[in-house]
N, C-alpha and C positions, 0 to 999 in steps of 0.2 A: 238344277235350276225349273221354276215354275215355267209351262210351255201353255199357248192357248190347244186347244182342239177344235174346238168348233163356237161360230157361233152362230146361234137363230132368231131373226127375231127381236129379242129382246133378253134373248140369254147367253150367258159367253162360259163353255167350259171350259175350266185349264186341267192339265194338268200335272199333281208334284209328285216327285219324284219323293219314296221313304227319306231316302237320305239327312233327304232339310224339313219333313213333317216337322213339324214345331206341337210340342203336346198340344192336346185338346185346349184345353184350359185357353189356356195362351192363343190361339188359333182363333178360339168363338170371341177369345174378348176383342181381339184385332180389330175380327171381322164385325165383333159390331160397334166399335168405334171409325170404320170404313161404312160400315151402314148406313149413320147418323149424317156423318161428315156428305155422303155421294147424293144421298137421296135414295136408298136397295132399297128393295122388297124386301124380297128374300135373298136366302142363300143360304147354299145346305153342303154336306159331304157323305161320300160314300166310297166303299171301297171299289176296286172294281172287281167283278162280277168272272168267274170262271171263263165263260165264254169273252172279253175282254181282252183276257190273258192268253187265250188259247190265239186270238185274233194278232194282237200283237204280233206274242209268238212268228206268226206264216207271214204277215209284210215284213221283219226282220230276218228269216230266212228267202225269204220272196230278191229282197234289194242285196242280201248275199251274193244268194243266187244268180242275178244277171251282174253285178259286179264281177263275180269270177268266168260265169259262163264266155266262150267264145264265142266269134263275129260266122252264124252262121247260116248267113247272109250270102254270102259266095259261095260255101255250100252247094245249098238248096236248088242257088238260078246253073249250076255246074251241075246239076243230076237232072233240072229240068232240059235243056240243053240237050242231054245225051240221048235225053226219053223222045226225041225226034224222027 
C-alpha cells in the first residue's frame, strides 16, 4: 500500500513498499500519463538511503518499546514522595 510520507508546499513524497512496486518501465509509463493528465511538473523515484532505513528501524523500535513498556509514572511519583 502506498502511503504519504510528507508534503512541503507543492512537493508530495510517498513511500511504496517493494512488494507493491511495479517494474520501472510500467511505473514510468503510468507516471508519464499522470503527469500529462494532472499537469505535473516533474516526478522522481529513489531508493531509501542507509540513514532513512536506520531512522525507520529506530521509529519502529520506539513504537514497540512504548507499547510494551509499563506505566512508570506512578512509580516515579512514589519515589519522589519517599524522598521528602
